[in-house]
Backbone as a ProteinNet text record, in pm:
[ID]
protein_1_A
[PRIMARY]
MIKWRKGLGAAIVLLLLITGCSANANTDGTAAATNAGPEAAKTQPEHRVIATTVAAAEIMDALEVDLVGIPTSYKELPKRYASVPQVGNPMSPNMELVKSLDPTDVLSVTTLQYDLEPVFKNAGIEASFLDLTSLGKMNEAIKTLGGKYGRQKQAEAIAAQYDKKLAEIKQRIAGKASPSVLILLGVPGSYLVATENSYIGDLVKLAGGRNIIQGEKVEYLASNTEYLQQANPDVILRAAHGMPEEVVKMFDKEFKKNDIWKHFDAVKNNRVYDLEERLFGTTGSLTAIEALDVVTNMLYP
[TERTIARY]
-1285.1	-1292.4	-1183.2	-1104.8	-999	-1004.5	-976.2	-1007.1	-876.7	-895.1	-778.6	-814.5	-674	-662.7	-727.3	-804.7	-900.2	-815.8	-880.3	-804.3	-780.3	-851.2	-827.7	-879.3	-1003.7	-1001.8	-944.7	-875.8	-781.1	-639.2	-608.5	-490.5	-543.6	-636.4	-675.5	-672.2	-735.4	-747.6	-580	-486.5	-340.8	-317.4	-311.5	-281.5	-313.9	-435	-498.2	-399.3	-373	-326.7	-167.3	-123.1	-3.1	35	-74.6	-64.9	-27	49.3	94.2	3	-272.7	-219	-310.3	-657.8	-578	-429.9	-360.5	-219.5	-124.1	-124.9	-59.9	-174.5	-121.8	-167.1	-77.5	-189.9	-97.3	-82.3	17.3	77.8	-5.5	-98.9	-240.5	-325.2	-279.9	-404.1	-491.9	-494.1	-610.6	-555.4	-673.8	-604.3	-593.1	-481.6	-434.5	-486.7	-564.8	-603	-473.2	-510	-393.8	-399.8	-511	-515	-566	-466.7	-464.3	-630.6	-659.6	-794.8	-898.2	-953.8	-1038.4	-1159	-1215.2	-1308.3	-1264.5	-1138	-1077.9	-1079.3	-1001	-970.8	-1100.3	-1241.8	-1334.3	-1375	-1368.6	-1440.3	-1342.2	-1234.4	-1153.8	-1200	-1213.4	-1272.8	-1134.7	-1156.6	-1076.4	-1091	-969.7	-943.6	-846.9	-877.3	-797.9	-791.6	-683.2	-675.7	-597	-641.8	-560.1	-514.9	-406.7	-393.8	-356.2	-411.5	-352.2	-265	-285.9	-174.4	-52.1	63.9	190.8	141.6	72.6	46.6	-44.4	-103.4	-178.7	-123.7	-62.4	50.1	137.1	199.9	260.4	193.8	83.8	36.2	-38	-73.5	-117	40.4	117	269.6	267.9	259	291.5	181.4	74.2	-40.2	8	99	131	12.8	-24.1	-149.8	-86.7	-87.3	-74.8	-169.1	-116.2	-175.9	-184.4	-277.9	-290.6	-248	-272.5	-219.1	-181.3	-71.2	-39.8	1.1	30.6	27	156.1	127.2	283.8	303.9	473.4	523.6	666.4	726.3	863.7	905.8	831.6	873.9	904.9	994.3	1011.1	897.5	848.5	731.7	767.8	708.3	769.6	800.3	911.5	957.3	880.1	762.5	692.2	607.3	569.5	506.7	588.2	717.9	810.5	767.9	663.1	606.4	474.9	408.5	257.1	237.3	123.6	108.6	79.2	169.2	131.5	-21.6	-87.1	-233.4	-223	-107	-110.8	-90.2	-95.3	-86.6	-208.2	-184.6	-282.1	-422.6	-379	-487.9	-549.8	-490.8	-561	-530.9	-606.7	-569.2	-597.7	-563.8	-634.6	-727.7	-813.7	-967.8	-990.9	-936.7	-926.5	-877.5	-739.9	-630.2	-693.5	-739.2	-779.8	-912.1	-988.5	-1078.9	-1041.1	-947.3	-860.6	-808.2	-809.7	-713.4	-832.1	-946.4	-1087.2	-1096.3	-1046.6	-1021.9	-1152.9	-1134.8	-1273.3	-1262.7	-1130.8	-1150.6	-1002.4	-1041.3	-964.7	-950.4	-830.6	-781.3	-763.4	-800.5	-777.8	-763	-755.7	-745.5	-848.2	-912.7	-1028.5	-956	-856.8	-791.1	-827	-851.9	-901.6	-1021.5	-1107.8	-1226.8	-1353.9	-1318.3	-1396.3	-1369.3	-1300.4	-1246	-1249	-1217.7	-1216.7	-1353	-1419.2	-1544.4	-1614.7	-1654.7	-1739.8	-1683.9	-1569	-1497.7	-1503	-1455.4	-1504.5	-1633.7	-1724.7	-1854.8	-1900.7	-1819.2	-1895.6	-1841	-1712.4	-1634.5	-1690.6	-1793.6	-1864.6	-1732.1	-1648.4	-1561.8	-1590	-1594.9	-1602.7	-1484.6	-1460.9	-1360.4	-1375.4	-1266.6	-1257.7	-1188.2	-1208.6	-1117.1	-1067.8	-964.7	-882.7	-876.7	-889.8	-886.6	-754.9	-646.9	-539.9	-500.9	-561.9	-537.1	-485.6	-506	-459.9	-382.3	-303.5	-222.5	-334	-434.7	-547.6	-629.6	-659.3	-762	-676.5	-563.6	-499.4	-454.4	-458.6	-448.5	-557.6	-706.2	-821.5	-851.6	-782.2	-812.1	-729.5	-614.6	-542.1	-592.6	-628.8	-721.4	-849.5	-946	-1040	-976.7	-859.2	-824.5	-761.8	-706.6	-620.3	-776.5	-900.4	-1003.7	-1050	-1054.3	-1084.9	-1031.3	-892.5	-798.9	-764.1	-803	-725.4	-642.7	-594.3	-437.2	-443.9	-557.3	-601.8	-429.4	-372.1	-261.9	-148.2	-100	-24.2	-77.4	-220.1	-269.3	-212.5	-259.9	-240.3	-90.2	2.8	108.2	186.3	129.4	141.8	96.8	-37.7	-99.6	-4.8	52.3	120.5	247.9	261	443	401	312.7	273.3	228.5	159.8	124.2	210.4	374.6	463.2	544.6	549.9	615.9	547.8	416.3	312.2	349.4	381.3	377.7	483.1	621.9	759.8	745.9	671.7	675.7	617	501.2	420.6	505.5	576.7	686	807.9	832.1	953.7	918.5	791.6	786.3	658.9	654.7	556	651.6	551.3	614.9	661.6	656.7	753.1	619.6	676.4	530.2	529.9	421.5	415.1	439.3	535.5	557.5	463.7	440.5	339.4	420.6	310.9	355	304.5	372.2	292.1	383.6	257.4	287.3	263.6	373.1	356.9	351.9	237	262.5	257.9	409.8	468	419.8	347	363.6	403.9	470.7	529	456	486.7	443.7	347.9	322.2	219.2	253.6	184	178.2	44.8	12.4	-96.1	-72.2	-142.1	-116.3	-198.4	-109.8	-174.7	-225.9	-359.7	-446.9	-393.2	-479.8	-458.4	-523.8	-647.2	-697.5	-603.5	-511.1	-428.1	-333	-284.7	-189.4	-69.3	15.2	149.7	74	-24.2	-111.8	-127.3	-156.9	-204.7	-30.4	38.1	189.6	231.5	200.7	282.9	168.9	36.6	-24.4	41	52.8	90.6	230.8	317.3	430.2	450.5	333.3	325.5	340.8	300.2	311.6	156.6	156.1	51.4	24.2	-55.1	-98.1	-147	-99.3	-147.8	-288.4	-305	-456.2	-545.1	-649	-738.9	-876	-962.4	-1119.4	-1159.9	-1059.1	-1107.3	-1122.8	-1222.7	-1279.7	-1188.6	-1128.6	-1078.3	-916.6	-866.6	-705.7	-614.3	-638.4	-550.8	-620.2	-571	-607.9	-516.7	-580.4	-461.8	-419.2	-289.2	-199.1	-227	-231.6	-246.3	-161.5	-23.8	87.9	77	13.1	-23.8	-79.8	-190.9	-231.2	-111.9	-66	41.9	136.4	192.9	289.5	237.1	112.1	59.2	45.2	26	23.3	159	257	417.8	436.8	478.8	484.8	630.1	630.9	790.3	862.7	777.3	860.3	768.1	841.8	767.4	819.5	733.9	747	732.9	827.8	807	801.5	676.5	647.9	651.6	744.3	767.6	713.7	618.3	535.3	560.1	539.6	540.9	667.9	746	871.5	950.2	994.6	1081	1143.7	1275.1	1399.9	1341.8	1217	1196.9	1088.1	997.3	937.6	1025.6	1138.9	1260.7	1299.3	1336.7	1382.3	1249.5	1155.2	1026.9	1013.7	1022.6	1003.5	1130.7	1279.2	1368.6	1336.9	1322.2	1287	1219.8	1045.4	990.1	1002.8	1101.2	1114.6	1236.7	1309.2	1425.4	1325.3	1233.5	1177.4	1082	983.6	877.1	937.3	931.9	997.2	937.5	798.2	763.3	783.9	838.5	898.5	1011.5	1090.8	1184.3	1145.6	995.5	992.6	913.8	923	876.3	961.6	902.8	1018.3	1079.6	1031.9	1077.2	1208.8	1185.9	1283.5	1393.2	1390.8	1492.1	1556.7	1508.2	1565.2	1614.7	1616.4	1651.1	1570.3	1421.4	1370.4	1245.7	1309.4	1250.1	1298.3	1213.5	1281.3	1194	1264.5	1221.3	1182.8	1070.9	1045.1	1059.9	1123.6	1159.6	1011.7	1008.2	867.3	873.1	955.7	948.9	881.2	910.1	849.8	704.9	706.9	601.7	533.4	424.1	319.1	213.7	108.8	-41.3	-110.7	-54.3	-146.3	-84.5	-117.3	-32.2	-2.2	141.4	206.9	271.4	337.4	408.2	529.7	551.8	681.5	671.3	509.4	479.6	583.9	646.3	717	842.3	888.7	1048	973.2	870.7	862.5	818.2	744	714.2	833.7	941.4	1081.2	1175.9	1142.6	1182	1129.5	992.4	928.6	944.9	938.5	964.7	1066	1191.7	1358.1	1316.4	1272.2	1218.4	1164.3	1093.6	974.7	1038.9	1125.9	1201.3	1353.6	1415.5	1576	1666.3
-1968.3	-1824.5	-1811.2	-1721	-1714.7	-1659.5	-1730.1	-1723.9	-1663.6	-1532.6	-1422.5	-1406.4	-1390.5	-1389.3	-1280.5	-1310.5	-1233.7	-1079.7	-989.7	-874.1	-763	-781.3	-713	-569.8	-552.1	-413.9	-335.6	-411.6	-328	-319	-391.3	-374.2	-229.3	-241.4	-137.8	4.7	10.1	123.3	153.1	96	92.1	176.8	133.7	164.3	303.6	340.5	453	569.3	518.1	619.4	648.8	584.3	644.8	647	637.2	659.9	821.3	689	846.5	833.2	1400.1	1369.7	1435.5	3040	3182	3165.3	3216.8	3197.5	3219	3327.6	3364.5	3367.7	3351.9	3359.7	3447.5	3524.6	3614.3	3469.8	3530.4	3464.8	3430.6	3508.1	3491.5	3361	3351.4	3227.9	3282.6	3432.7	3480.3	3485.3	3444.4	3447.9	3585.5	3612.9	3772.1	3744.2	3867.8	3903	3897.2	3801.3	3799	3915.9	3935.9	4094.8	4203	4285.7	4415.9	4484.5	4561.5	4611.9	4602.4	4685.5	4649.1	4539.3	4589.6	4453.8	4324.5	4294.8	4212.5	4123.8	4205.3	4176.9	4126.7	4192.7	4204.4	4037.2	3999.7	3875.4	3743.3	3790.4	3687.6	3583.2	3454.8	3418.6	3405.6	3401.4	3393.4	3248	3235.8	3062.1	3077.5	3041.8	2998.7	2854.3	2798.1	2647.1	2602	2502.8	2431.9	2268	2225.6	2102.4	2030.6	1914.9	1871.7	1732.9	1677.6	1578.2	1645.5	1565.5	1627.4	1560.1	1510.1	1455.8	1558.7	1611.7	1730.1	1868.7	1862.8	2004.5	1979.9	1881.4	1838.1	1853	1805.1	1835.2	1993.8	2069.9	2204.6	2274.3	2227.1	2305	2274.8	2169.2	2116.2	2211.9	2232.5	2316.7	2467.5	2494	2645.5	2744.7	2644.3	2722.8	2735.7	2861.6	2882.8	2832.8	2806.8	2740.1	2850.6	2853.1	2931.4	2831.5	2688.4	2590.5	2457.3	2429.3	2270.8	2189.9	2059.6	1949.5	1980.9	1920	1907.5	1769	1742.3	1610.5	1641.7	1529	1490.4	1503.5	1464.5	1506.9	1671.2	1642.3	1789.1	1833	1938	1989.2	2103.8	2100.8	2218.4	2360.2	2425	2550.8	2664.1	2629.1	2760.2	2772.3	2666.5	2689.1	2703.5	2752.1	2721.8	2826.2	2970.6	3003.3	3027.4	2905.9	2915.2	2786.8	2878.8	2801.8	2626.9	2565.9	2406.3	2395.9	2310.8	2271.4	2143	2067	1947.7	1831.3	1706	1605.3	1552.9	1505.4	1479.2	1370.3	1295.4	1202.1	1274.8	1389.9	1482	1640.8	1697	1847.1	1923.1	2015.5	2107.1	2192.7	2164.1	2254.5	2349.7	2397.9	2588.6	2654.1	2574	2635.4	2647.4	2554.7	2526.3	2643.8	2634.6	2739.4	2900.1	2890.2	3042.6	3087.7	3005.7	3051.6	3065.3	3063.6	3119.6	3059.3	2915.6	2878	2811.8	2845.9	2823.6	2680	2617.5	2463.5	2404.5	2290.2	2197.4	2091.6	2035	1903.5	1808.4	1656.9	1552.9	1453	1345.7	1222.8	1086.5	1025.8	931.8	813.1	798	701.5	738	848.7	928.4	970.6	945	1037.5	963.5	817.9	771.5	853.7	864.9	911	1046.7	1139.8	1284.3	1369.8	1303.5	1352.8	1428.7	1315.4	1374.8	1482.6	1488	1574	1720.3	1699.6	1842.6	1901.5	1784.4	1844.5	1889.7	1838.3	1885.3	2047.4	2063.4	2193.6	2310.9	2266.6	2341.3	2394.9	2305.2	2322.4	2219.8	2279.1	2216.1	2136	2003.9	1935.6	1846.7	1880.5	1785	1654.7	1555.7	1424.4	1381	1386.5	1339.2	1216.2	1100	979.1	954.3	906.7	859.3	726.7	674.6	519.2	451.1	548.1	495.5	576.2	527.4	619.1	713.8	655.1	712.4	778.5	753.3	821.4	957.1	936.6	1067	1149.9	1140.1	1228	1264.3	1201.4	1234.9	1354.3	1330.1	1454.1	1584.3	1529.6	1641.7	1745.5	1695.3	1735.3	1818.2	1760.9	1827.7	1929.4	1940.4	2055.8	2161.9	2144.1	2210.4	2306.6	2262.2	2309.5	2380.1	2350.8	2444.3	2584.6	2575	2674.8	2735.9	2705	2783.6	2749.6	2603.7	2539.7	2437.3	2451.5	2331	2289.6	2355.7	2349.5	2271.5	2326.7	2247.3	2103.1	2102.2	1975.6	1852	1909	1836.6	1813.3	1879.1	1833.2	1730.7	1750.4	1637.3	1499.8	1496.1	1381.8	1326.9	1426.6	1367	1296.1	1334.9	1272.8	1118.5	1111.2	1013.6	869.9	951.6	904.9	840.6	920.7	906.8	776.5	763.2	682	509.9	552.7	404.7	363.4	406.1	382.4	318.7	351.5	318.4	180.2	187.9	58.6	-84.6	-10	-144.1	-155.6	-62.5	-134.5	-173.2	-180	-277.3	-412.4	-403.5	-566.3	-629.4	-607.9	-636.2	-781.7	-890.2	-1018.5	-1120.5	-1044.3	-1118.9	-1146.9	-1273.9	-1309.9	-1216.2	-1229.4	-1138.4	-1218.1	-1166.3	-1217.5	-1201.5	-1287.8	-1326.9	-1235	-1155.3	-1064.2	-1051	-1069.4	-1039.9	-910.6	-833.2	-660.6	-684.4	-657.4	-681.6	-522.8	-445.9	-303.2	-331.8	-299.5	-304.9	-164.1	-166.2	-59.2	-122.8	-39.2	-71	-194.8	-323.9	-423.4	-471.8	-466.3	-548.6	-513	-623	-600.8	-637.7	-593.2	-603.8	-661.3	-728.3	-759.3	-649.4	-565	-500.1	-572	-524	-578.6	-510.2	-554.6	-453.9	-319.6	-295.5	-197.3	-86.6	-100.9	-18.5	45.1	168.8	272	185.9	95.9	22.1	-64.6	-155	-272.4	-196.5	-91.1	-50.3	-18.3	26.8	27	-61.3	-180.7	-317.6	-387.3	-322.7	-395.1	-316	-186.1	-113	-130.1	-186.9	-223	-400.1	-417.1	-581.7	-692.6	-649.9	-776.4	-812.9	-956.5	-1005.7	-1016.3	-958.1	-962.4	-1101.9	-1152.3	-1308.2	-1287.5	-1170.9	-1141.8	-1083.5	-1152.4	-1141.7	-1141.6	-1050.4	-1045.3	-1005.5	-899.8	-853.6	-705.8	-628.4	-477	-399.3	-462.5	-364.5	-325.6	-239	-204.4	-314.4	-360.5	-429.6	-537.4	-631.8	-746.3	-800.8	-844.5	-956.5	-1054.6	-1064.6	-1143.7	-1297.6	-1422.9	-1553.5	-1594.9	-1627.9	-1712.2	-1826.5	-1925.2	-2025.4	-2008.9	-1921.9	-1904.7	-1833.1	-1737.7	-1670.9	-1755.8	-1851.5	-1963.2	-2037.6	-2089.9	-2164.3	-2102.5	-2001.7	-1886.8	-1851.1	-1879.9	-1880.8	-1768.5	-1653.6	-1566.6	-1547.9	-1524.3	-1502.7	-1390.7	-1296	-1140.6	-1133.8	-1090.9	-988.5	-881.2	-767.5	-636.6	-621	-540	-485.8	-352	-278.3	-164.9	-133.2	-26.4	5.1	158.9	163.1	298.1	355.8	463.6	520.3	541.5	466.2	420.3	332.6	370.7	291	201.2	263.1	200.8	87.4	105.5	22	-93.9	-64.8	-151.9	-274.9	-220.5	-313.6	-403.4	-364.2	-457.3	-578.8	-509	-633.2	-719	-700.5	-763	-876.1	-803.8	-917.2	-1017.3	-963.2	-1028.2	-1157.7	-1122.5	-1192.8	-1306.6	-1273.7	-1358.2	-1436.3	-1424.4	-1528.8	-1608.2	-1551.7	-1642.7	-1719.3	-1673.8	-1770.2	-1854.4	-1965.6	-2085	-2093.5	-2021.1	-2065	-2000.3	-1852.7	-1784.3	-1856.5	-1932.5	-1998.9	-2071.6	-2120.7	-2211	-2132.5	-2006.8	-1909.5	-1927.6	-1927.9	-1896.9	-1809.4	-1639.3	-1528.8	-1513.6	-1612.5	-1564.1	-1663.7	-1805.1	-1918.1	-1795.2	-1726.8	-1672.1	-1523.6	-1494.1	-1364.5	-1256.1	-1290.5	-1200.2	-1134.9	-1059.6	-1000.5	-857.5	-751.5	-625.3	-535.9	-411.4	-328.9	-192	-146.2	-21.9	106.9	182.6	322.7	381.5	406.3	494.7	649.8	705.8	837.9	822.9	696.2	671.5	592.2	513.1	414	420.5	553.6	563.5	480.8	518.4	434	515.3	628	713.4	769.9	780.3	839.8	946	995.8	1110.7	1135.3	1287	1269.7	1232.1	1108.7	1069.6	912	908.9	826.1	746.3	829.4	840	749.9	795.2	733.1	595.3	601	457.2	372.9	364.7	295.9	240.7	325.9	259.3	163	196	144.2	-9.5	-13.9	-144.8	-240.3	-153.1	-260	-286.4	-229.2	-285.4	-435.2	-397.4	-519.8	-643.1	-601.8	-737.7	-795.1	-697	-753.4	-716.3	-784.9	-742.9	-794.3
-310.5	-204.6	-144.4	-130.7	-58.8	94.3	194	348	404.8	383.2	432.9	592.3	646.6	786.7	856.3	992.4	1061.6	1085.7	1103	1140.4	1022.4	897.2	778.4	827.6	911.2	945.3	986.4	1100.7	1196.1	1094.4	1001.5	920.1	838.4	764.4	678.7	750.5	900.2	963.8	1020.6	1019.5	1058.6	933.1	803.9	702.6	686.2	678.8	685.7	797.6	894.9	1008	953.8	873	828.5	717.9	586.3	457.4	451	379.1	347.8	287.9	-214.8	-212.8	-312.8	-1418.2	-1465.1	-1451.1	-1580.3	-1602.6	-1495	-1402.2	-1312.7	-1171.8	-1056.8	-897.5	-809.1	-716.9	-641.8	-512.5	-439.5	-339.6	-207.1	-201.5	-123.4	-151.3	-283.8	-312.9	-413.7	-454.4	-529.3	-670.1	-746.1	-890.1	-971.3	-1036	-1093.8	-1223.4	-1254.8	-1408.6	-1482.8	-1601.9	-1727.7	-1814	-1835.6	-1935.2	-1832.5	-1835.4	-1789.7	-1768.3	-1680.2	-1698.5	-1559.3	-1500	-1387.9	-1414.1	-1560	-1574.1	-1573	-1652.5	-1647.2	-1506.5	-1431.7	-1270.9	-1184.7	-1241.7	-1155.7	-1174.9	-1327.4	-1372.5	-1357.4	-1288	-1277	-1127.2	-1127.3	-1002.8	-874.3	-779	-664	-617.9	-587.8	-539.5	-425.4	-310.9	-196.6	-147.1	-188.4	-220.1	-126.1	-36.9	69.3	-6.3	8.3	-35.3	120.5	136.2	263.6	298.3	147.8	110.1	26.5	45.1	-16.9	-157.2	-213.6	-370.9	-410	-347.5	-385.8	-399.6	-304	-337.4	-457.1	-479.4	-577.5	-761.4	-737.9	-823	-861.3	-784.6	-756.1	-833.8	-758.6	-798.9	-937.6	-995.6	-1133.2	-1228.1	-1184	-1247.5	-1241.4	-1135.8	-1109.9	-1048.9	-964.9	-885.3	-743.5	-726.9	-575.4	-456.8	-343.1	-197.4	-90.3	-7.3	118	228.2	208.6	310.2	222.3	314.3	260	388.4	354.9	461.4	545.1	681.7	746.1	715	666.7	616	633.1	666.8	652.6	532.1	426.8	285.5	256.3	132.1	87.4	39.7	14.4	-41.5	-157.3	-256.8	-360.4	-313.1	-369.1	-313.1	-316.1	-422.7	-444.6	-324.9	-201.9	-97.4	36.4	-6.8	147.3	237.7	237.9	289.5	342.1	293.9	313	451.6	519.6	635	620	727.7	729.6	783.6	780.1	824.7	883.7	939.8	994.4	925.9	957	912.5	818.8	714.7	598.9	645.1	739.7	792.3	923.2	975.8	1052.6	1068.2	968.4	971.5	1046.2	1093.8	1216.3	1134.6	1182.4	1100.8	1142.5	1296.2	1296.7	1257.5	1184.1	1094.4	981.3	931.2	800.3	817.2	850.1	869.8	847.7	953.6	953.7	837.7	723.5	650.1	486.2	541	478.4	323	305.4	196	95.5	-42.9	-126	-176.7	-159.9	-193.5	-88.5	-54	39	-36.8	-66.2	-139.3	-53.8	-75.3	-9.6	-94.8	-29	-156.5	-93.1	-208.2	-181.4	-87.3	-43.2	22	199.7	192	353	334.7	198.9	222.6	335.9	364.1	490.8	594.4	657.1	793.6	789.8	677	684	625.3	545.6	504.4	610	704.2	785.9	902.4	905.6	972.2	916.5	782.9	707.5	706.7	718.3	714.9	831.4	937	1084.1	1112.2	1040.9	1069.7	932.6	849.7	760.2	659.7	621.8	526.6	403.3	268.5	153.7	142.5	90.8	64.4	-76.6	-159.9	-264	-256.2	-318.3	-251.4	-395.1	-431.2	-538.6	-542.7	-692.2	-696.9	-735.4	-669.1	-713.2	-738.8	-715.6	-680.3	-826.9	-924.3	-1053.7	-1149.8	-1241.5	-1323.7	-1405.3	-1468.6	-1531.8	-1455.6	-1367.4	-1238.2	-1213.9	-1209	-1178.6	-1240.6	-1394	-1509.4	-1497	-1481.6	-1486.4	-1374.6	-1271.2	-1156.2	-1184	-1252.8	-1298	-1402	-1487.8	-1609.2	-1536.5	-1451.7	-1384.9	-1301.3	-1235.8	-1173.6	-1253.6	-1367.3	-1469.5	-1548.8	-1542.6	-1594.2	-1495.5	-1350.5	-1290.6	-1221.9	-1235.3	-1208.6	-1327.8	-1455.6	-1573.3	-1617.9	-1593.3	-1611.9	-1725.7	-1800.7	-1916.2	-1952.5	-2042.4	-2074	-2027.4	-1901.6	-1799.8	-1771.8	-1759.2	-1711.1	-1843.8	-1966.8	-2080.9	-2085.6	-2065	-2095.9	-1999.4	-1854	-1785.7	-1828	-1840.1	-1913.8	-2020.1	-2115.2	-2241.1	-2187.4	-2111.8	-2045.5	-2007.3	-1937.1	-1889.8	-2012.1	-2121.5	-2230.4	-2288	-2323.4	-2396.9	-2324.1	-2217	-2123.3	-2109.1	-2126.5	-2129	-2258	-2380.9	-2499.8	-2525.8	-2448.9	-2443.5	-2372.6	-2263.1	-2185.5	-2263.1	-2353	-2423.3	-2513.5	-2592	-2693.2	-2653.4	-2512.9	-2427.7	-2420.3	-2379.4	-2309.2	-2434.7	-2551.7	-2671.5	-2662.8	-2674	-2704.1	-2602.7	-2469.6	-2351.6	-2267.1	-2192.1	-2106.6	-1949.1	-1931.7	-1802.5	-1692.5	-1603.4	-1463.6	-1387.4	-1292.8	-1196.4	-1035.7	-1003.7	-890.4	-761.8	-673.9	-517.6	-458.1	-426.4	-392.1	-219.2	-133.4	-6.2	52.9	102.8	160.3	299.1	358.9	526.5	546	696.6	789.5	920.7	1031.9	1128.4	1215.7	1202.8	1285.2	1209.7	1080.2	1018.4	850.5	786.1	598	552.6	445.1	390.1	248.9	167.8	-2.7	-67.9	-171.5	-241.9	-401.6	-407.5	-527.3	-665.9	-733.8	-875.5	-849.6	-770.8	-740.7	-645.7	-603.7	-534.9	-657.9	-591.7	-711	-722.3	-621.5	-701.8	-763.1	-746.6	-834.9	-982.3	-991.3	-1099	-1194.4	-1113.8	-1194.9	-1229.5	-1171.4	-1180.4	-1333.2	-1309.4	-1418.3	-1577.1	-1537	-1637.4	-1716.1	-1627.6	-1669.8	-1700.5	-1725.5	-1774.8	-1683.4	-1548.3	-1455.3	-1414.4	-1378.9	-1342.4	-1186.5	-1132.8	-979.7	-948.7	-846.7	-806.1	-744.2	-692.2	-638.5	-739.7	-774.8	-894.6	-839.6	-902	-894.6	-713.8	-671.9	-563.5	-571	-506.1	-521.5	-454.9	-330.5	-237.9	-301.4	-227.8	-245.5	-182.6	-63.1	56.9	64	134.7	186	315.8	384.2	498.8	453.8	475.8	411	478.4	380.5	409.8	311.6	401.4	361	289.6	328	286.8	130	112.9	2	-112.6	-48.9	-121.3	-184.9	-90.8	-161.5	-274.7	-246.3	-366.9	-500.3	-490	-608.3	-697.1	-581.1	-624.8	-735.8	-676.8	-786.1	-823.8	-951.1	-1014.3	-928.3	-875.6	-833	-704.5	-595.1	-491.9	-475.1	-460.4	-422.2	-294.8	-232.4	-97.1	-67	-42.5	-21.9	111.7	147.7	298.7	321.7	412.7	450.8	580.4	626.5	772.1	814.2	829.4	891.4	805.5	698.6	569.5	641.6	710.4	749.9	863.5	931.5	1029.6	958.8	866.5	770.2	725.2	631.5	581.3	666	795.3	862.6	914.2	940.2	978.7	876.7	740.8	624.2	621.8	647.2	670.9	760.2	905.4	1009.8	966.3	932	853.9	769.7	665.8	572.5	609.8	707.1	765.2	872	964.5	1060.9	1023.8	933.9	879.4	775.7	782.4	726.3	567.8	538.9	434.2	352	340.1	246.4	142.7	214.4	144.1	45.9	48.4	-56.4	-201.7	-175.8	-282.3	-404.9	-533.9	-611.4	-665.7	-578.6	-617.3	-507.3	-381.2	-274.9	-349.6	-398.3	-449.4	-554.3	-642.7	-753.3	-736.5	-586.2	-538.8	-628.7	-653.2	-724.8	-630.9	-513.4	-405	-407.1	-453.7	-414.1	-335.1	-271.8	-211.2	-293	-256.2	-342.7	-246.9	-325.1	-227	-198.9	-69.1	-52.3	-127.7	-171.4	-240.5	-372.3	-414.6	-576.5	-560.2	-463.8	-458.2	-337.7	-324.9	-226.3	-236.8	-158.3	-132.4	-221.6	-292.4	-376.2	-484.7	-602.2	-715.7	-677.8	-752.1	-755.8	-872.3	-908.5	-1042.3	-1019.6	-951.7	-973.3	-1054.1	-1090.1	-1172.2	-1278.5	-1348	-1453.9	-1433.4	-1305.6	-1255.9	-1216.8	-1145.6	-1062	-1161.4	-1318.3	-1384.2	-1449.4	-1483.7	-1494.1	-1390.8	-1280.2	-1185.2	-1169.6	-1180.7	-1185.4	-1326.6	-1421.9	-1546.8	-1541.7	-1498.2	-1486.8	-1385.1	-1270.1	-1176.6	-1213.2	-1334.2	-1393.5	-1520.4	-1555.7	-1683.5	-1659.8	-1614.7	-1566.4	-1719.5
[MASK]
+++++++++++++++++++++++++++++++++++++++++++++++++++++++++++++++++++++++++++++++++++++++++++++++++++++++++++++++++++++++++++++++++++++++++++++++++++++++++++++++++++++++++++++++++++++++++++++++++++++++++++++++++++++++++++++++++++++++++++++++++++++++++++++++++++++++++++++++++++++++++++++++++++++++++++++

C-alpha cells in the first residue's frame, strides 16, 4: 500500500480551484429550420446553450452550434463566439448572469461537478457535466452532444480524426518497449502525481507509456518522492497549470533543491519534459491529436 503524504484533500481542492470544458443556428442560440416552411420551423427545437468551460466551448464550435454564453478566460475562445456574453470563471460562473440568459442547457465538466452541481441546483439551473477525463470518454461526450443538437455528422468526423491518429501511433510504436512514466501536475506552490485516470495519464497510455502509478481510482495523488524514486521512471513529464511560467520555475527549483531528484534515471538521462498547457489540460480538449504527437515523440525520441 502506498503511503501518500498527508494533505491530499487540500491539494485536490487547490487543483480544482485553478483547473483549468439542426444544421444551422441563429446568433441568439435558437435553432434555425433547415427546410423552409412554417411547419418545419415550429417543429425545430429551440436550444439556448451556455458553455462554462473553454473545452466545452471549443467542442460546441467544432459541432457548429451557437452559444448564448461562454466562460471568462485568458485563453483564446472560438471566433464564432466573439460577441457572446461571458458568464465568469469556469470554477465559479456568475449564476445571476447565467439565469438572465434564459438557457435551456448549461455545460460544465465532471472534474468540477462535485463543487458546482449543488450551486447550479440551488440557482434552479439545469446543468450537464461532460466527462472529458479520457479521449474515449470525450469522444462519447461529443457524439452525445452531436445527437442532441442535430450535429451527428460533425461529431462522427471529429471522432474519426482521433481514431486515425490512434491507428498511426499504434503502428509507429509496434514492437517497442513501453517506457515507464511519471506525470507531475504542478499548480502554484504545489504539485500532484497524475494517474492513468487523469486526462494526461490517458494520453500517455495511448501513446504507449506505462504510468508508474497503477491500481488507483482517483485522477491525482499527493507526491511521495521516496516511492517515486524507487519506481525510477524512464521519463518524467511536468504539466504546469494555473500560472504556467511560475509553475515551471517552481519545478526547476524543486528539482535543484531536493537532492532526491538527481537519483532518478529520467533526470540523469535528460528525459524530463515540460508539457505545454495549451495542449495538456486537466480535461480533454480538441487539441488531443497534436498532444498525442507531442507525447509520443517524448516517449519514443
